[in-house]
Every structure is written in structure tokens, then in C-alpha cells.
C-alpha positions as CSV (number, residue, x, y, z in Angstrom):
1,M,79.0,84.9,6.2
2,K,75.8,84.3,5.6
3,V,73.8,85.1,2.5
4,R,70.2,85.7,2.2
5,I,69.1,83.9,-1.4
6,P,66.8,85.0,-2.6
7,S,63.2,82.1,-4.1
8,P,64.3,82.9,-7.8
9,L,67.4,82.5,-7.4
10,R,67.4,79.5,-5.0
11,S,67.6,77.3,-8.3
12,Y,71.9,77.9,-8.0
13,T,71.6,76.8,-4.7
14,G,69.9,73.7,-4.2
15,Q,66.9,75.3,-3.3
16,L,68.6,77.3,0.1
17,A,67.6,80.1,0.9
18,V,70.6,81.1,4.0
19,V,74.1,80.0,2.5
20,D,77.5,80.6,3.1
21,A,80.1,82.6,1.2
22,E,83.4,84.7,2.3
23,G,84.6,88.0,1.1
24,A,86.5,90.9,1.8
25,T,83.9,93.4,-0.3
26,I,80.5,92.6,-1.7
27,G,81.9,92.1,-4.7
28,A,84.3,89.2,-3.7
29,L,81.6,87.7,-1.8
30,L,79.5,86.7,-4.7
31,F,82.6,86.6,-6.6
32,D,83.0,83.6,-3.9
33,L,78.9,82.6,-4.4
34,D,79.9,82.1,-7.8
35,R,82.4,79.6,-6.8
36,R,80.3,77.8,-5.0
37,Y,76.9,78.1,-7.1
38,P,77.7,78.6,-10.3
39,G,76.3,81.0,-13.0
40,I,74.5,82.6,-10.0
41,R,76.7,85.6,-10.1
42,F,76.1,86.5,-13.6
43,R,72.2,86.5,-12.4
44,M,73.1,90.1,-10.6
45,V,75.7,91.3,-12.2
46,D,76.5,92.4,-15.8
47,E,79.0,92.8,-18.4
48,Q,80.2,95.8,-16.7
49,G,80.2,94.8,-13.8
50,R,77.5,96.2,-11.8
51,V,74.8,95.7,-9.9
52,R,72.2,94.6,-12.1
53,K,68.8,96.1,-12.3
54,H,66.4,94.0,-10.8
55,M,68.3,93.2,-8.0
56,K,69.0,94.7,-4.4
57,V,72.2,93.9,-2.3
58,F,71.8,94.4,1.3
59,L,74.4,95.2,4.0
60,N,72.4,94.8,7.1
61,D,69.8,96.6,6.4
62,E,71.4,99.4,3.9
63,S,71.6,98.8,0.0
64,V,74.3,98.5,-1.7
65,R,75.4,99.3,-5.8
66,D,78.8,99.4,-4.9
67,L,80.6,96.2,-5.2
68,D,83.5,97.7,-3.7
69,A,81.8,97.5,-0.1
70,P,83.1,96.6,2.6
71,V,82.4,93.6,4.3
72,S,82.9,91.6,7.7
73,E,81.7,88.3,9.0
74,R,79.2,89.7,11.4
75,D,77.5,91.2,8.7
76,E,74.1,89.8,7.0
77,I,73.9,90.1,3.8
78,T,70.5,89.4,2.0
79,I,69.7,89.4,-2.2
80,M,66.5,90.8,-3.6
81,Q,65.5,91.0,-6.5
82,A,62.8,92.1,-8.0
83,L,60.2,90.9,-9.8
84,S,57.7,91.9,-13.1
85,G,54.5,90.1,-14.2
86,G,51.1,91.2,-16.3
């Protein structure tokens, strides 16, 4: 399925804004992304296996934090990262 990648994480994907990944759940999809683009998962998931606070994962139009949330080939996944600065 297609996964939209935010600008701050595109260094992992060769600057691609949309990439392919597979998985039956959000967690499996993120593991597949990491297999294809090493290191990207660590930027999204913490050491306790939770989506980092500054990251948002959208399944279609709904924000999800549960890595066990099921996904299908028809779903659209969008990853967003909060930016901060001063």
C-alpha cells in the first residue's frame, strides 16, 4: 500500500514523498518500512514500542496510535511529524 512520508523523514526514503509498504497492522507496516528504509521506524516508534509523541499516523482520515490497528490494501497511510522551533 502507499504510505505518505513527511519531509523530515524523507532522508530515509531517498526524498520520496510516497513509498510502498506491506503489513496487516500499522506495526507490521512500520517494520516493513524499516526493512526497506533502515532507521525510519526508530524515528516513529520509541523503545517501549509506542508511537512517539511528536509523530502522527493516519489510517485514512483517522489518527491512530495503536500499532495493532489492522490495515488493508485499500487504506491510505499518512505519517506526520510535529515540527518545533523558536
